[in-house]
matplotlib code that plots the C-alpha trace (Angstrom):
import matplotlib.pyplot as plt

x = [0.0, 2.9, 4.4, 1.2, 1.0, 4.7, 4.1, 1.1, 3.2, 5.9, 3.3, 1.7, 5.1, 5.9, 2.6, 3.3, 6.8, 5.6, 2.7, 5.1, 7.6, 4.9, 3.5, 7.0, 7.8, 4.5, 5.5, 8.9, 7.4, 4.9, 7.7, 9.8, 7.0, 5.8, 9.4, 9.5, 6.3, 7.6, 10.7, 8.6, 6.3, 9.3, 10.8, 7.4, 7.2, 10.6, 9.9, 13.5, 14.6, 17.8, 15.6, 13.3, 16.3, 17.0, 13.4, 12.7, 14.3, 16.1, 14.8, 12.6, 9.9, 9.1, 5.7, 3.6, -0.1, -2.2, -5.2, -2.8, -1.4, 1.3, 5.0, 7.5, 11.1, 12.9, 13.3, 9.5, 9.0, 11.3, 8.5, 6.3, 8.8, 9.2, 5.4, 5.3, 8.3, 7.0, 3.4, 3.5, 5.6, 4.9, 3.9, 2.9, 1.9, 0.4, -0.7, -2.8, -4.3, -1.3, -1.8, 0.8, 1.6, 5.2, 6.2, 9.9, 11.4, 8.2, 5.6, 2.5, 1.3, -1.9, -2.9, -5.0, -3.3, -3.9, -1.9, -1.8, 0.0, 0.3, -0.2, 2.7, 0.6, -1.6, -0.5, -3.8, -4.0, -4.9, -5.9, -6.5, -7.2, -6.8, -5.6, -2.5, -1.1, 2.6, 4.7, 8.2, 10.9, 14.1, 17.1, 20.5, 18.8, 17.3, 13.6, 13.0, 9.7, 8.7, 5.1, 2.6, -1.0, -3.1, -6.6, -9.2, -11.0, -13.7, -17.2, -19.6, -23.0, -25.7, -29.2]
y = [0.0, 2.3, 1.6, 2.5, 5.8, 6.6, 5.8, 8.1, 10.9, 10.4, 10.5, 13.7, 15.4, 14.3, 15.7, 19.0, 19.2, 18.5, 21.1, 23.6, 23.1, 23.3, 26.4, 27.9, 27.1, 28.7, 31.9, 31.8, 31.4, 34.1, 36.5, 35.5, 36.0, 39.2, 40.5, 39.4, 41.3, 44.3, 44.3, 44.0, 46.9, 49.1, 48.5, 49.6, 52.6, 53.7, 52.8, 51.4, 48.6, 48.1, 47.3, 45.3, 43.4, 42.1, 40.8, 39.3, 36.4, 37.3, 34.4, 34.4, 32.6, 35.8, 37.3, 40.2, 40.2, 43.3, 45.1, 47.1, 43.9, 41.3, 41.7, 38.8, 38.4, 40.7, 43.3, 43.3, 43.7, 46.7, 48.4, 48.2, 50.2, 52.6, 53.2, 53.9, 56.2, 58.2, 58.6, 59.1, 61.5, 59.6, 56.0, 53.9, 50.2, 48.7, 45.1, 43.2, 39.7, 37.9, 34.2, 31.7, 28.1, 27.0, 23.9, 24.0, 25.6, 27.2, 29.3, 31.2, 34.2, 36.2, 39.4, 42.6, 45.9, 49.6, 51.9, 55.6, 57.8, 61.4, 61.8, 63.7, 65.4, 67.3, 66.5, 64.9, 62.0, 58.6, 55.5, 52.1, 48.8, 45.3, 41.8, 40.0, 36.5, 36.0, 33.0, 32.8, 30.3, 29.5, 30.2, 29.4, 29.3, 32.8, 33.5, 35.2, 36.5, 34.8, 35.7, 38.4, 38.5, 41.4, 42.5, 44.8, 44.1, 41.4, 42.4, 41.6, 40.3, 41.5, 39.9]
z = [0.0, 0.8, -2.6, -4.4, -2.5, -3.4, -7.1, -7.1, -5.6, -8.2, -11.0, -9.6, -9.4, -12.9, -14.2, -12.3, -13.7, -17.3, -17.0, -15.5, -18.3, -21.0, -19.5, -19.1, -22.8, -23.8, -21.9, -23.5, -27.0, -26.3, -25.4, -28.4, -30.9, -29.3, -29.7, -33.4, -34.2, -32.2, -34.3, -37.5, -36.3, -35.5, -39.0, -40.4, -38.0, -39.3, -42.9, -42.8, -45.1, -43.0, -40.0, -42.2, -43.5, -40.0, -39.8, -43.3, -45.0, -48.2, -50.3, -53.4, -51.4, -49.4, -50.0, -48.8, -49.6, -48.9, -50.3, -52.5, -54.1, -53.8, -53.4, -53.8, -52.7, -50.4, -53.2, -53.6, -49.9, -49.9, -51.9, -48.8, -46.8, -49.7, -49.8, -46.1, -46.2, -49.3, -48.1, -44.4, -42.3, -39.1, -38.6, -35.6, -36.0, -32.8, -32.5, -30.0, -29.5, -30.8, -31.3, -32.6, -33.4, -33.2, -35.3, -34.5, -37.6, -38.8, -36.9, -37.9, -36.0, -36.2, -34.6, -35.0, -35.6, -35.6, -37.9, -37.0, -39.4, -40.8, -44.6, -46.1, -48.8, -46.4, -42.8, -42.0, -39.5, -40.8, -38.9, -40.3, -38.5, -39.6, -39.0, -40.1, -40.5, -40.6, -41.4, -39.8, -40.6, -38.7, -40.9, -39.3, -35.9, -36.4, -37.0, -40.3, -41.7, -45.0, -45.5, -44.5, -45.4, -44.1, -44.5, -42.9, -39.7, -40.0, -40.8, -38.0, -38.8, -36.5, -36.4]

ax = plt.figure().add_subplot(projection="3d")
ax.plot(x, y, z, "-o")
ax.set_aspect("equal")
plt.show()
């Protein structure tokens, strides 16, 4: 009887350890992916291809899909940064409700965003809101962005 009780204690401790480790990993992943999106947002805020270069993969597979169209390859993605720099004198991309799935060398992230900016042509404020899906891939043990797809906020159906 004493042995059965001891085995039960060991099993409970093992379950607690595994749950703690899984929860700890989830917190670590959450911080990691939050940091990656923060770096991405900062590169957009600055409209800086040098900062973007640290975030994006430089392979031909890279893609950026938006309501304005599609860009492919790192050279195509640079056009996004050029657009932001040429059209807005100030930019602030904020994100919230980040969700992710980490598959080891590939991860997908999704979040909602708010983009506040000032139009260069007339100094008027602009705010857009949307949602985004990103695909990240580990390249030489570093996470690199390989795909972005963004769209407007979802339409809500009310009865």
